[in-house]
C-alpha positions as CSV (number, residue, x, y, z in Angstrom):
1,M,18.9,-22.3,8.4
2,M,17.9,-21.2,5.1
3,A,19.8,-18.1,4.0
4,L,17.7,-14.9,4.6
5,K,17.5,-13.5,1.1
6,D,16.6,-17.2,-0.3
7,Y,14.0,-17.7,2.5
8,I,12.3,-14.3,1.9
9,Q,12.4,-14.9,-2.1
10,S,10.8,-18.4,-1.6
11,L,7.9,-17.3,0.4
12,P,4.7,-16.6,-1.8
13,K,4.1,-13.0,-0.8
14,T,1.3,-10.2,-1.1
15,E,1.6,-6.3,-1.3
16,T,-1.5,-4.6,0.1
17,H,-0.5,-1.2,0.3
18,L,0.7,0.3,-3.1
19,H,0.0,3.3,-5.3
20,I,0.6,2.7,-8.8
21,E,1.5,6.6,-9.6
22,G,4.1,6.2,-6.5
23,A,5.4,2.8,-7.7
24,L,6.4,3.9,-11.2
25,P,10.0,2.6,-11.8
26,Y,12.5,5.3,-11.9
27,E,14.4,3.5,-14.6
28,L,11.4,4.5,-17.1
29,L,11.8,7.9,-16.1
30,H,15.4,7.8,-16.9
31,A,15.0,6.1,-20.3
32,W,12.6,9.0,-21.4
33,K,14.3,11.8,-20.3
34,P,17.7,11.0,-19.0
35,E,19.0,14.4,-18.9
36,T,16.1,15.5,-16.5
37,Y,15.9,12.1,-14.4
38,R,19.3,11.5,-13.9
39,L,20.4,8.0,-12.2
40,N,20.9,7.8,-8.5
41,P,19.1,10.9,-7.5
42,A,19.3,12.2,-3.9
43,F,16.3,10.9,-2.4
44,H,17.3,7.4,-3.4
45,A,20.0,7.4,-0.9
46,E,19.7,5.0,2.0
47,D,20.1,7.8,4.7
48,F,17.9,10.5,2.9
49,R,14.7,11.4,4.9
50,Y,11.9,13.7,3.9
51,E,11.7,16.7,6.1
52,S,7.9,17.1,5.9
53,F,4.9,15.5,4.1
54,P,4.6,18.4,1.5
55,K,8.2,17.8,0.7
56,F,7.4,14.0,0.0
57,D,4.4,14.9,-1.9
58,E,6.4,17.8,-4.0
59,T,9.1,15.0,-5.0
60,L,6.6,12.3,-5.6
61,L,4.3,14.3,-8.0
62,G,7.1,16.1,-9.5
63,H,8.2,12.7,-10.7
64,A,5.0,10.9,-11.3
65,L,2.5,13.7,-12.9
66,P,4.9,14.2,-15.9
67,W,4.8,10.6,-17.1
68,F,0.9,9.4,-16.1
69,V,-0.5,11.5,-19.1
70,S,-2.4,8.8,-21.1
71,A,-3.7,5.4,-20.4
72,E,-0.8,3.9,-22.3
73,R,1.5,5.4,-19.9
74,Y,-0.5,3.7,-17.3
75,H,-0.3,0.4,-18.8
76,E,3.6,0.4,-19.3
77,A,4.2,1.4,-15.7
78,A,1.9,-1.3,-14.6
79,K,3.5,-3.9,-16.8
80,A,7.1,-3.0,-15.4
81,I,5.8,-2.6,-11.7
82,F,4.2,-6.1,-11.8
83,A,7.2,-7.6,-13.7
84,K,9.2,-6.5,-10.3
85,H,6.4,-8.3,-8.3
86,V,6.8,-11.6,-10.3
87,A,10.7,-11.4,-9.8
88,Q,10.3,-11.3,-6.0
89,N,7.7,-14.1,-5.7
90,V,5.0,-11.6,-5.0
91,R,1.6,-13.5,-6.1
92,Y,-1.1,-11.1,-5.0
93,V,-1.3,-7.2,-5.4
94,E,-3.6,-4.7,-4.3
95,T,-2.8,-1.0,-6.0
96,S,-4.7,2.2,-6.1
97,F,-4.7,4.7,-8.7
98,H,-5.6,8.3,-7.9
99,L,-9.1,9.4,-9.3
100,P,-8.3,11.9,-12.1
101,V,-9.1,15.5,-11.0
102,A,-9.0,18.3,-13.4
103,G,-5.4,19.7,-13.8
104,F,-3.9,16.4,-11.7
105,I,-4.5,13.7,-14.1
106,N,-6.4,13.9,-17.2
107,V,-6.9,10.3,-17.7
108,P,-10.4,8.8,-17.5
109,A,-10.9,6.5,-14.5
110,R,-12.0,3.5,-16.2
111,E,-9.6,3.8,-19.0
112,I,-6.6,3.8,-16.0
113,I,-8.3,0.6,-14.4
114,A,-8.5,-1.0,-18.0
115,A,-4.7,-0.1,-18.6
116,I,-3.4,-1.2,-15.5
117,R,-5.7,-4.6,-15.8
118,S,-4.4,-5.3,-19.2
119,A,-0.8,-5.3,-18.1
120,V,-1.1,-8.2,-15.2
121,P,1.1,-11.0,-16.3
122,A,0.0,-14.7,-15.7
123,G,0.4,-15.9,-12.3
124,L,-0.4,-12.7,-10.4
125,E,-3.6,-11.7,-8.9
126,V,-4.3,-7.8,-9.0
127,R,-7.0,-6.0,-7.4
128,I,-7.6,-2.4,-8.1
129,F,-8.5,0.6,-5.8
130,A,-9.5,4.2,-6.5
131,G,-7.8,6.4,-4.2
132,M,-8.9,10.1,-3.3
133,L,-8.4,13.0,-1.2
134,R,-10.3,13.7,2.0
135,T,-11.7,16.9,-0.3
136,D,-12.6,15.2,-3.5
137,Y,-16.3,14.8,-3.0
138,A,-16.6,18.7,-3.7
139,G,-17.7,19.6,-7.2
140,P,-17.5,17.1,-10.3
141,M,-15.7,14.6,-8.4
142,R,-19.1,13.7,-6.7
143,T,-20.6,12.3,-9.6
144,V,-17.6,10.0,-10.2
145,I,-17.4,8.9,-6.4
146,D,-21.2,8.1,-6.2
147,D,-21.1,6.0,-9.3
148,L,-18.0,3.8,-8.1
149,V,-20.8,1.3,-6.5
150,N,-21.6,0.6,-10.2
151,W,-17.6,-0.5,-11.3
152,D,-17.6,-4.1,-11.1
153,E,-13.9,-3.9,-12.3
154,L,-13.1,-1.9,-9.1
155,A,-12.1,-4.0,-5.9
156,G,-12.6,-1.0,-3.5
157,V,-11.6,2.6,-2.6
158,D,-8.8,4.2,-0.4
159,L,-8.9,7.7,1.3
160,H,-5.4,8.8,1.4
161,G,-3.5,11.9,1.1
162,F,-2.3,14.5,3.8
163,E,-3.9,12.8,6.8
164,Q,-4.1,15.9,9.1
165,V,-6.5,17.1,6.6
166,P,-10.0,16.7,8.5
167,T,-12.2,13.9,7.4
168,E,-15.6,15.2,6.1
169,S,-18.9,14.2,6.8
170,W,-19.5,12.7,3.3
171,T,-17.1,10.0,3.9
172,A,-18.7,7.6,6.3
173,E,-22.0,7.8,4.1
174,V,-20.0,7.0,1.0
175,W,-17.8,4.3,2.4
176,A,-21.1,2.5,3.8
177,R,-22.6,2.4,0.6
178,L,-19.5,1.2,-1.1
179,R,-19.4,-1.7,1.5
180,A,-23.0,-2.4,0.8
181,A,-22.2,-2.8,-2.9
182,G,-19.2,-5.5,-2.0
183,K,-16.6,-3.0,-2.2
184,I,-13.3,-3.0,0.0
185,T,-13.0,0.1,2.0
186,K,-9.7,1.3,3.1
187,A,-8.3,4.7,5.0
188,H,-5.1,5.9,5.4
189,A,-4.4,6.8,9.4
190,G,-2.0,6.7,11.9
191,E,0.8,8.1,9.9
192,F,1.0,11.8,9.9
193,D,-1.5,12.2,12.9
194,G,-2.2,10.3,15.9
195,A,-4.0,7.3,17.4
196,H,-7.5,9.1,17.1
197,R,-7.2,9.0,13.6
198,V,-7.0,5.2,13.7
199,R,-10.0,5.3,15.9
200,E,-12.1,7.7,13.6
201,A,-11.5,5.4,10.6
202,I,-12.5,2.2,12.5
203,E,-15.8,3.8,14.5
204,Q,-16.9,6.4,12.0
205,L,-15.9,5.0,8.5
206,G,-16.1,1.4,9.5
207,V,-13.0,0.2,7.7
208,T,-11.2,-2.8,8.6
209,R,-8.3,-1.9,6.4
210,I,-6.3,0.9,7.7
211,Q,-3.3,1.9,5.7
212,H,-0.1,2.4,7.8
213,G,-2.0,2.7,11.3
214,V,1.3,2.6,13.2
215,R,0.6,5.4,15.5
216,A,-2.3,3.5,17.2
217,S,0.6,2.4,19.4
218,E,0.3,5.8,21.3
219,D,-2.7,4.8,22.6
220,P,-3.3,1.4,24.1
221,A,-7.1,1.5,23.9
222,V,-7.1,2.2,20.1
223,V,-4.7,-1.0,19.6
224,A,-7.1,-2.9,21.5
225,L,-10.3,-1.6,19.7
226,A,-8.1,-2.6,16.1
227,A,-7.4,-6.0,17.6
228,A,-11.1,-6.7,18.7
229,R,-12.3,-5.5,15.5
230,G,-10.4,-7.3,13.4
231,V,-8.8,-4.5,11.9
232,T,-5.7,-5.0,9.5
233,F,-2.8,-2.3,9.2
234,D,-1.2,-2.6,6.0
235,V,2.4,-1.2,7.3
236,C,5.0,0.1,5.0
237,P,8.1,0.0,7.3
238,I,10.7,1.6,5.1
239,S,8.1,4.3,4.1
240,N,7.7,5.1,7.8
241,L,11.4,5.5,8.0
242,K,12.1,7.8,5.1
243,L,9.1,9.9,6.4
244,C,10.3,10.2,10.0
245,V,7.3,8.5,11.3
246,V,9.4,6.4,13.3
247,P,13.1,6.9,13.9
248,S,14.5,3.7,13.0
249,L,13.1,0.3,12.0
250,A,14.5,-0.9,15.2
251,K,12.2,1.3,17.2
252,H,9.1,0.5,14.6
253,P,6.0,-0.3,16.6
254,L,5.3,-3.2,14.2
255,R,6.0,-6.1,16.4
256,A,4.4,-4.7,19.5
257,L,1.0,-4.5,17.4
258,M,1.3,-8.1,16.2
259,Q,2.1,-9.1,19.8
260,A,-1.4,-7.0,20.9
261,G,-3.2,-8.9,18.4
262,V,-3.5,-6.7,15.3
263,R,-3.2,-8.4,12.2
264,C,-0.4,-6.5,10.0
265,T,0.8,-7.0,6.4
266,I,4.1,-5.3,4.7
267,S,4.3,-3.1,1.6
268,T,6.4,-0.7,-0.1
269,D,3.7,2.3,-0.5
270,D,5.7,4.7,-3.1
271,P,8.8,2.8,-4.4
272,L,9.4,5.6,-6.8
273,V,10.4,7.9,-4.2
274,F,11.5,5.4,-1.2
275,F,13.6,3.0,-3.4
276,N,12.4,0.2,-1.7
277,T,11.2,-3.5,-2.7
278,V,9.0,-5.8,-1.1
279,N,11.7,-8.4,-0.7
280,G,13.9,-5.3,0.7
281,E,11.2,-4.6,3.4
282,Y,11.4,-8.0,4.9
283,H,15.0,-8.1,4.9
284,A,15.3,-4.8,6.5
285,L,13.1,-5.9,9.2
286,A,15.3,-9.2,9.8
287,T,18.5,-7.6,9.7
288,E,17.9,-3.8,11.5
289,A,14.5,-4.9,13.9
290,G,15.4,-8.6,14.4
291,F,12.5,-10.0,12.7
292,T,13.0,-13.9,13.0
293,H,12.0,-16.3,10.2
294,A,8.6,-17.2,12.1
295,E,7.7,-13.6,12.2
296,I,8.4,-12.6,8.8
297,A,6.2,-15.7,7.9
298,Q,3.4,-14.7,10.0
299,L,3.4,-11.1,8.2
300,V,3.2,-12.8,4.7
301,R,0.5,-14.9,5.9
302,N,-1.4,-12.1,7.1
303,G,-1.2,-10.8,3.7
304,W,-3.0,-13.9,2.6
305,E,-5.7,-13.8,5.2
306,V,-7.1,-10.6,4.1
307,A,-6.5,-11.2,0.5
308,D,-9.5,-11.1,-1.9
309,V,-8.9,-14.5,-3.3
310,P,-11.0,-17.6,-3.2
311,A,-10.8,-19.8,-0.1
312,A,-9.0,-22.4,-1.7
313,T,-6.4,-20.1,-2.9
314,R,-5.9,-18.7,0.4
315,A,-5.4,-22.4,2.0
316,R,-3.0,-23.4,-0.8
317,M,-0.7,-20.2,-0.2
318,L,-1.0,-20.7,3.8
319,A,0.0,-24.5,3.3
320,E,3.0,-23.3,0.9
321,I,4.0,-20.8,3.7
322,D,3.8,-23.4,6.3
323,R,5.8,-26.1,4.2
324,L,8.7,-23.5,3.6
325,V,8.8,-22.4,7.3
326,R,9.4,-26.2,8.3
327,E,11.9,-26.6,5.5
328,S,13.8,-23.6,6.4
329,T,14.7,-24.5,9.9
């Protein structure tokens, strides 16, 4: 059988759950201000765990916000991020950026999109999503969010942030309007809150792309609902481990969700603060949770099944995966 690392590297992979600010390569920070951002920070240790979402958010924002102050900085970060994807044989990426909010990120949203787009290398397909908090519709953000239906350069939207914040009534209407305009709608659910938030995202928001979704496993009826509706969970196993959503990768519900008929993909979420890679996610699933070559291939296939690409591209990638599986055994 082909060596595990070689097998994972050979597969044409996707990444469908990636926050661009949370993917800032730490080496850029270190090169910029080495005395402030020292090598090997404590939160990059393999056994490091975040004690709460606020602590995670504090670390993430404390490192990302000083960097993302201009379109040029977004371009520089995206160029380095996408180079890492190419090196790992990742061929397709869905990444979100946080919609600028006064006092948070002061770069116009369309300039951010253009900066990310201009950093995409040959051979990599990238789709860009606008991420927003559940409370962002208030005040001046409402006009921006309402206008997203007209942004041809935007693939879709993602509702993110601390999940235990209630989903406000505006969301379902706005999400439906965006889907009618051809946008892909996502929502974070089933990470820091229970299975009922996954049900809410499916039934009330109408999404078929759940970011995380793993705590749906706490309610078999919600798992069955997700499977019946063809919902995809864009899962980030190492993120789940580092944030104590799961106690270990061996006890991660990913395999059970797949066996119950839920399509799951694999991504890194926020590698700036989790110190993970796409290939590393698959390697950890194999070595710590016993995932077989066939199971890894299925996860990779799942990414292409939901990728926003022409049917011919999808068929070509799936055929390449099937060939590699045959050759690996």
